[in-house]
N, C-alpha and C positions, 0 to 999 in steps of 0.2 A: 297694828302698824308700829310696833315697838322699834323696829329697825330705823324708821325715819326719826323717831324721837331720840334714839341713841345717837344718830348721826346728824342731828340738826345743826350742829356747828359747822359741818362740812357744807351745808347749804349756803352759808354766808362766809366764805373764806376771806372776809375783809376785816381790817382792823376797826373800821368805823361802823360795823354792824354787830349787834349782839342780840341774842334772844332773851326776852323776859317772859316768865310764866304769867299767864292770866288765869285767875281762878273764876271759871264760869259756874253757873248754877248746877250743871250736870257733869262737867268735865273741866279739866285743866288743859289749856292749849298754850302754845308759845308764839310770840310775835316779835318780829324785828322790823324796825322802820328806818328808812333811808330817804332823806330829802335830796333829790337829784335836781339839777338845774331846770330840767323841763317838766318834772312831775314828781310827786311823792311816790315812793314804793313801800308797800307794806307786805311782809311775808308772814304767812300763818302756817303752823304745823299742828295738826291734831293727831289723835291716835289712829285714825283711819283715813286721813286725807292731808293734803298740803295744797297751798294755793298762794297766789299773790294778787295784789290790787295795785293798779296804777292810777294815781291821781284821784283816788276815791271813786272811780267810775268803771274802770275796766277790770273785771274779775276773771282770773284763770284758776280753775280748780282741778285737782287731780285726786280722784276718789278711788279707794281700794277696790270696790267692785268692778271698776272699769279696766283693770289691769290684771294680767295673769299672775303677777307676783309683786311683792313689795319692791323688789329690786327694779322691776320695769317701771313702776310708778315713780320711784326716786330718780331713775335715769331720765325719764321724759320730763319730769318736773325740773330737774337741773338743766336739761337742754333748753327748756322754755325760759327759765329764769336767768341763765348765765349771761345772755347779751346785755341785760339791763344792769347786771352787777359789774360787768367788765367796762362798759362804756360810760356809766355814770350819767347817761342822758336818757 
């Protein structure tokens, strides 16, 4: 899923969001956090998946095996994520 990692900054086209690398025991992933008025938003990008969590409870994950291409995964991930980034609520 190198394409998603290469394009991770496109996932958060906001000045108040930036990705930080997180060194895990088996892999490095990237996380961006955004405190919205109604709930916290965390965005995660791994080599083979991307996802986001709302308020530490609602998890939406997009895994490579579930999509015919990386582009499809990225497109659907952005479609699901963009309302939360636009509205800030």
